[in-house]
Structure formats: structure tokens, C-alpha cells
C-alpha positions as CSV (number, residue, x, y, z in Angstrom):
1,M,-126.2,84.7,-18.6
2,V,-126.4,87.8,-19.7
3,V,-128.3,88.6,-23.1
4,L,-127.8,91.8,-24.9
5,D,-130.8,92.7,-27.3
6,S,-130.9,95.2,-30.2
7,I,-134.4,96.3,-29.1
8,Y,-134.8,95.7,-25.5
9,G,-131.1,96.3,-24.3
10,K,-128.9,93.8,-21.6
11,H,-130.8,91.5,-19.4
12,I,-129.4,88.6,-17.0
13,V,-131.2,85.5,-17.4
14,E,-131.0,82.7,-15.2
15,G,-132.3,79.4,-13.8
16,V,-135.3,78.0,-16.3
17,L,-134.9,80.4,-18.8
18,E,-130.9,80.4,-19.0
19,E,-131.5,76.2,-19.6
20,L,-134.2,76.8,-22.5
21,I,-132.2,79.6,-24.3
22,L,-129.5,76.6,-24.2
23,S,-131.5,74.1,-25.5
24,K,-130.9,72.3,-28.7
25,P,-134.4,73.4,-29.7
26,V,-133.7,77.1,-29.0
27,Q,-130.1,77.1,-30.4
28,R,-131.3,75.6,-33.8
29,L,-133.3,79.0,-34.3
30,K,-130.1,80.8,-34.4
31,G,-130.0,79.2,-38.0
32,I,-133.4,80.1,-39.1
33,H,-133.9,83.5,-40.8
34,Q,-137.1,85.3,-39.9
35,G,-137.7,86.4,-43.6
36,G,-137.4,82.8,-44.8
37,A,-135.7,83.0,-48.4
38,S,-135.1,87.2,-47.9
39,Y,-131.7,86.5,-46.3
40,L,-130.7,84.6,-50.3
41,V,-131.6,87.9,-52.1
42,N,-130.5,90.5,-50.0
43,E,-127.9,89.5,-47.4
44,K,-128.9,91.9,-45.1
45,W,-132.3,90.6,-44.4
46,D,-130.9,88.4,-41.7
47,V,-132.8,88.6,-38.5
48,T,-133.6,85.3,-37.0
49,R,-135.6,83.3,-35.1
50,F,-133.7,83.1,-32.6
51,D,-133.5,86.9,-32.1
52,H,-137.2,87.4,-32.4
53,S,-137.9,84.5,-29.8
54,L,-135.6,85.9,-27.0
55,G,-137.2,89.5,-27.8
56,V,-140.8,88.2,-27.5
57,M,-139.3,86.6,-23.9
58,L,-138.0,90.3,-23.0
59,L,-141.0,91.9,-24.5
60,I,-143.2,90.0,-22.4
61,K,-140.8,90.4,-19.3
62,A,-140.8,94.6,-20.0
63,L,-144.7,94.3,-19.9
64,G,-145.0,92.6,-16.3
65,G,-145.8,89.3,-18.0
66,S,-145.3,85.8,-15.7
67,L,-142.4,83.5,-16.0
68,E,-144.6,81.0,-17.4
69,E,-145.6,83.3,-20.0
70,Q,-142.0,84.3,-20.6
71,I,-141.4,81.1,-21.4
72,A,-144.0,80.3,-23.8
73,G,-142.8,83.5,-25.5
74,L,-139.2,81.9,-25.9
75,L,-140.6,78.6,-27.2
76,H,-143.4,79.6,-29.6
77,D,-141.5,79.6,-32.7
78,V,-139.1,76.3,-31.9
79,S,-141.2,74.4,-34.4
80,H,-140.5,76.8,-37.3
81,T,-139.1,74.6,-40.2
82,A,-135.8,75.8,-42.1
83,F,-136.6,78.7,-44.1
84,S,-139.9,79.9,-41.5
85,H,-142.8,80.2,-43.8
86,V,-141.2,79.0,-47.2
87,I,-142.9,75.8,-46.1
88,D,-146.3,77.0,-46.3
89,F,-146.2,77.9,-49.9
90,V,-144.6,74.4,-50.4
91,L,-147.4,72.7,-48.7
92,D,-150.3,75.4,-49.6
93,C,-150.7,76.3,-46.1
94,K,-153.1,79.0,-46.9
95,D,-153.3,80.5,-43.1
96,E,-149.1,80.1,-42.7
97,D,-149.5,78.2,-39.8
98,Y,-147.4,74.9,-40.4
99,H,-145.2,75.6,-37.6
100,E,-148.5,75.4,-35.3
101,K,-149.8,72.4,-36.4
102,I,-146.4,70.4,-35.5
103,Y,-145.8,72.4,-32.4
104,D,-146.9,70.0,-29.9
105,Q,-145.0,67.2,-31.7
106,V,-141.7,69.1,-31.9
107,I,-141.7,70.2,-28.1
108,M,-143.0,66.7,-26.5
109,E,-139.9,64.9,-28.4
110,S,-137.1,67.3,-27.6
111,E,-135.4,67.9,-24.4
112,I,-137.9,71.0,-23.4
113,P,-140.1,68.8,-21.3
114,F,-137.3,67.8,-19.0
115,I,-136.0,71.0,-18.8
116,L,-139.6,72.5,-17.2
117,K,-140.1,69.6,-15.5
118,K,-136.8,70.1,-13.7
119,Y,-137.8,73.4,-12.5
120,G,-141.3,72.5,-11.5
121,Y,-143.3,73.3,-14.7
122,D,-145.8,71.1,-16.6
123,C,-144.5,71.5,-20.3
124,E,-148.5,70.7,-21.4
125,V,-149.5,73.6,-19.5
126,I,-146.8,75.9,-20.9
127,V,-147.8,74.4,-24.4
128,Q,-151.5,74.5,-24.6
129,S,-152.5,77.4,-22.3
130,K,-153.9,80.5,-24.1
131,W,-151.0,83.4,-23.3
132,E,-152.7,86.8,-24.4
133,L,-149.6,88.7,-23.9
134,L,-147.9,86.5,-26.3
135,E,-150.8,86.1,-29.0
136,Q,-153.9,87.7,-29.9
137,P,-156.0,87.5,-33.2
138,A,-155.5,90.3,-35.4
139,P,-156.0,93.3,-35.8
140,E,-155.1,93.5,-32.0
141,L,-151.2,94.2,-30.8
142,C,-149.4,91.0,-28.9
143,A,-145.9,90.8,-28.4
144,D,-145.4,88.5,-31.1
145,R,-146.7,90.8,-33.5
146,V,-144.8,93.7,-32.2
147,D,-141.4,92.2,-31.6
148,Y,-141.1,91.1,-35.2
149,T,-142.7,94.5,-36.4
150,L,-140.0,96.6,-34.5
151,R,-137.2,94.2,-34.7
152,D,-137.1,94.3,-38.6
153,M,-137.9,97.6,-39.1
154,Y,-135.4,98.9,-36.6
155,Q,-132.7,96.4,-37.8
156,Y,-133.3,97.3,-41.8
157,G,-133.3,100.9,-40.8
158,H,-136.9,102.2,-41.4
159,I,-137.5,103.4,-37.8
160,T,-135.2,105.0,-34.9
161,M,-134.5,103.5,-31.6
162,E,-136.1,106.7,-30.2
163,S,-139.5,105.9,-31.9
164,V,-139.4,102.5,-30.8
165,N,-138.7,103.7,-27.1
166,E,-141.3,106.3,-27.3
167,F,-143.8,103.7,-29.0
168,L,-143.2,101.0,-26.0
169,D,-143.6,103.8,-23.4
170,H,-147.8,104.3,-24.5
171,I,-148.0,100.5,-24.5
172,I,-150.9,99.9,-21.7
173,I,-151.7,96.4,-20.3
174,I,-155.4,96.0,-19.0
175,N,-156.5,92.4,-18.0
176,G,-153.3,91.0,-19.4
177,R,-153.5,92.3,-23.1
178,M,-151.9,94.9,-24.8
179,Y,-153.6,98.1,-25.7
180,L,-152.2,101.8,-26.4
181,D,-152.9,104.9,-24.6
182,N,-153.2,107.3,-27.3
183,I,-153.8,107.5,-31.1
184,E,-150.5,109.2,-32.0
185,S,-148.7,105.7,-31.3
186,A,-151.7,103.7,-33.1
187,E,-150.9,105.6,-36.1
188,W,-147.3,105.1,-36.0
189,F,-147.6,101.5,-35.2
190,V,-149.9,101.0,-37.9
191,K,-147.8,102.9,-40.5
192,T,-144.9,100.6,-39.4
193,Y,-146.8,97.5,-39.1
194,Y,-147.9,97.9,-43.2
195,S,-144.0,98.7,-43.9
196,E,-143.2,95.1,-42.6
197,V,-146.4,93.2,-43.8
198,I,-147.0,94.9,-47.3
199,D,-143.3,96.6,-48.2
200,F,-141.2,94.1,-46.6
201,F,-143.0,90.9,-46.7
202,M,-144.6,91.9,-50.0
203,N,-141.2,93.4,-51.5
204,P,-141.0,92.2,-55.1
205,L,-137.4,90.8,-54.3
206,N,-138.8,89.0,-51.3
207,I,-141.7,87.3,-53.3
208,Y,-139.2,86.3,-56.0
209,G,-137.2,84.5,-53.3
210,Y,-139.8,82.8,-51.7
211,D,-141.3,81.7,-54.9
212,I,-138.3,80.1,-56.2
213,L,-137.2,78.8,-53.2
214,A,-140.8,77.5,-52.4
215,K,-140.8,75.5,-55.8
216,T,-137.5,74.1,-55.0
217,L,-138.5,72.6,-51.8
218,K,-141.3,71.2,-53.4
219,L,-139.9,69.6,-56.3
220,A,-137.0,67.9,-54.0
221,L,-139.7,66.7,-51.6
222,A,-141.8,65.4,-54.7
223,K,-138.4,63.8,-55.7
224,K,-137.7,62.2,-52.2
225,L,-134.2,64.2,-52.1
226,I,-135.1,65.7,-49.1
227,S,-137.9,64.8,-46.6
228,L,-140.2,67.1,-44.3
229,D,-137.8,65.8,-41.1
230,D,-135.2,67.4,-43.0
231,L,-136.5,70.8,-42.9
232,L,-136.2,70.4,-38.9
233,G,-132.9,71.2,-39.6
234,T,-131.5,75.1,-39.9
235,D,-131.3,77.1,-43.1
236,E,-127.9,76.2,-44.0
237,E,-128.3,72.7,-43.3
238,V,-130.9,72.4,-46.4
239,L,-129.3,74.5,-48.4
240,S,-126.5,71.8,-48.3
241,L,-128.6,69.0,-48.6
242,L,-130.1,70.3,-51.9
243,S,-126.9,71.4,-53.1
244,F,-125.0,68.1,-52.8
245,T,-128.2,66.6,-54.8
246,K,-127.5,65.8,-58.8
247,D,-130.9,66.6,-59.8
248,H,-130.5,69.2,-62.9
249,E,-134.0,70.6,-62.3
250,V,-133.0,71.5,-58.2
251,Q,-129.8,72.4,-59.4
252,N,-131.0,75.3,-61.6
253,L,-133.9,76.4,-59.6
254,L,-130.9,76.9,-56.8
255,K,-129.0,78.8,-59.0
256,R,-131.6,81.3,-59.5
257,I,-131.5,82.0,-55.7
258,H,-129.0,85.0,-55.3
259,G,-128.6,88.5,-54.6
260,N,-128.3,89.8,-58.2
261,V,-131.7,89.1,-59.7
262,K,-133.7,91.9,-60.8
263,V,-137.2,92.1,-60.7
264,K,-140.2,94.7,-60.8
265,E,-143.6,94.7,-60.4
266,D,-145.7,94.5,-63.9
267,Q,-149.4,93.7,-63.4
268,L,-149.6,93.1,-67.6
269,D,-146.3,91.0,-68.3
270,Y,-145.7,88.8,-65.4
271,D,-143.6,85.7,-64.5
272,I,-144.9,85.4,-60.8
273,H,-147.8,86.2,-59.1
274,R,-148.2,85.9,-55.4
275,K,-150.8,86.2,-52.6
276,N,-149.5,86.3,-48.5
277,K,-151.8,85.8,-45.9
278,M,-154.1,88.5,-45.2
279,R,-152.3,90.6,-41.9
280,L,-154.0,93.8,-41.0
281,M,-153.4,96.1,-37.9
282,D,-156.2,98.1,-36.1
283,P,-155.4,98.0,-32.4
284,S,-157.6,99.5,-29.8
285,V,-156.7,102.6,-28.0
286,I,-158.1,103.6,-24.6
287,Q,-160.6,106.4,-24.3
288,G,-161.8,107.0,-20.9
289,T,-163.0,103.7,-19.6
290,Q,-164.0,102.5,-23.3
291,L,-161.3,100.7,-25.7
292,V,-161.8,102.0,-29.3
293,R,-160.5,100.9,-32.3
294,A,-158.2,102.9,-33.9
295,S,-159.9,103.3,-37.3
296,S,-162.5,104.6,-35.4
297,L,-160.4,107.6,-34.1
298,S,-158.3,108.1,-37.2
299,E,-158.9,108.8,-40.6
300,K,-155.3,107.9,-40.9
301,V,-155.8,104.3,-39.7
302,K,-158.6,103.8,-41.8
303,K,-157.4,104.7,-45.1
304,M,-153.8,102.8,-44.5
305,G,-156.2,99.7,-43.4
306,I,-157.8,100.5,-46.8
307,E,-154.8,100.2,-48.9
308,A,-153.0,97.6,-47.1
309,Y,-156.3,95.2,-47.7
310,K,-156.6,96.2,-51.3
311,K,-152.9,95.4,-52.2
312,A,-152.8,92.2,-50.3
313,A,-155.9,90.9,-51.6
314,K,-154.5,91.7,-55.0
315,G,-151.0,90.2,-53.9
316,I,-147.8,91.1,-56.3
317,Y,-147.4,90.3,-60.1
318,L,-143.9,90.0,-60.6
319,K,-141.3,90.5,-64.3
320,V,-137.9,88.8,-63.7
321,I,-135.5,90.9,-65.6
322,S,-132.3,88.7,-64.8
323,D,-132.0,85.9,-62.7
């Protein structure tokens, strides 16, 4: 199989990875948008969980990660429900981790264990191992965090491919973890990361879409018009279920989610106030034989972190001008 990725280019994939890519759980991710409700209010915000999962796999490969860790990277998002993190607002999951809570179940009830066994891999080892290139606690770098940041910001025109490649050239691996070899690259990534998690995730239009869709799903679940199992379908499958209900409250909410909505930030006269999970970035940089947090080396990084913390802690106050 030949895959062509917008960030990492052309790659040949075969064997267990090829079969996993073609499996139903991974193919379903083509119908799950990375930004949750974002594509419903701006059709250009259309990166999918499949794009991201493939990208994480390829990034781990490029950084010298094992085939097992590439498998883990490819599979790490298969348990995301329709509309990704919108479900966390529906179920009030403050850590935005509902997909993690159901991960083992989704994997084990799929064809994935059989595919892995066919190629001599133990599914439980893949699922339960701590893969250090794939995931690290914030504020450090990891393949998951790096890929979704670069992918969204490149796709939506905020960074160039030249700057992406320059950043990737400055990643170094120490004891299986990602670090940077100069402070300039750290400053660039921190700025790009906050463009993602503050300017994009907390974009007023994005917040509006999340809020109204979360209310729609919560109401539909409460009225038993849909089930949590239904949310293991694709975005469009769930939208179809909702659109065929005859419930007026659900239909009225659905009609409010479209690309012509007008909203603005207004802390004094607002209709919606929402906070996202706190996401901060302060990667370690190699200095001689020591790893040092970027904020200790750069006043820019320190200031960006303070401002991001303040905005995330306050949340977004939205006034709906027209919906």
C-alpha cells in the first residue's frame, strides 16, 4: 500500500500496518472529524481522525520508533466517538478522556486482536504498554501532540511546509522520548501549539459549534433517541439519526449548527461560557548534557505560557449575534 500524507509525504506500508489501516475500526476514522463540531460551522476545518492517526504512525516511524509503537500510534484514536471530544462535554468528562475509558473495550471487541495475532503480536501488550514516543504528559512533546498541532496549523494555513520540516529536523530522541536541540525550535513550536489549542480550539465559532452540538447530543441521549453505542458510528451516521427524529427540541438545536453563524466574544453580555481542558506546552531542550525546560531559557516561552494559562482558565464568553 502507498500512502501519501500532507505532512510526511509518500510512504510504502505493508504487512500488519496495511491490514490494520484497512480494518473497519481504522477506516471508520475517515468519518470522524478531528475538530468535533468544527467542520459543521466551517467546512474548511475538515482534518479527520484517520489523517491524524496515519500521521502519528508515520511520525513515529520517522523518529525510529519500533513497529509495535507504530501500531500503537495508528490505533491510539480508534475509540473516539462521533464528533471526537464533543462527547466529553456531553458526559461532563473534565479531562476530555471518554475515548480513553472505552479504548480497551473498543479494541478487544473488534477485528484488531485477530489481525495482530495473525502477525504474531499480542494485542494486550500493544494496548496496555506505555509508548513514550506516542504519549507524554504535558507540557512535553510527543508524537500525538506534535502531529495534531502541525497537521491542523498547516492544513488551515497558519504555518508553511518549510517551517514544519525545519522544526522536525530539530527533534532529537533521548531514551525513547522527543526533545529539541535548540531554543528557537522550542519557541516556534510553543507559539504554533498555542495557535492550535487557544486560537483554534477556543475560536469563538468552534466553541459555539461544540456547545450547541453537545446540547443536541445530550438531549437526544436523555430522550433515548440515540444511544452511546450509536456514537461509535461516524459523524454523518449520527447526524442522520438525529435528523430523522421527530423531536422538535432536537431539530431546533440542529438547525442552529451551520456555517453562517455569527458570534463574538463578550464577557459582559454573553449567551455561552465554556472552558476547555487546560493544555500547556513547555518542551525540554538539550543544553550540553542537560535537559532544560524552554521557559527557563526563553522569556518568550514563559510569557506565552502565562497568557495561555490565563485565557484557558477564564474560558470563552460568547454572544450569539445570529444563528
